[in-house]
C-alpha positions, 0 to 999 in steps of 0.5 A: 123257670129252672129251679135252684137245684136244676141250676146247681146240677147244670153248674156242677156238670159244666165244672166237671167237664171243664175241670177234667180238661185241666191239671188238678191245681188249675181245676181246683182254682176253677172250682173255687172261682165257680163255687164262689160265683155260684154262691152269690146267685143263691137265695138263702132267705129260706135256708132256716126254714128248710133246715128246721124242717129237715131236723124235724123229719130226722128226729122222727 
């Protein structure tokens, strides 16, 4: 099963490929639509723990 990071990379690459075929305005609209759609698929339940770990590591 692909990781969340792998899914994000695949989605971003597809966005760049598809956006490059459009003018800037249309590409920005596409970015917004896909970004919002992708955000709905993300599991944010562990974000607080991950952020705390990153802050603790950065403080060292």
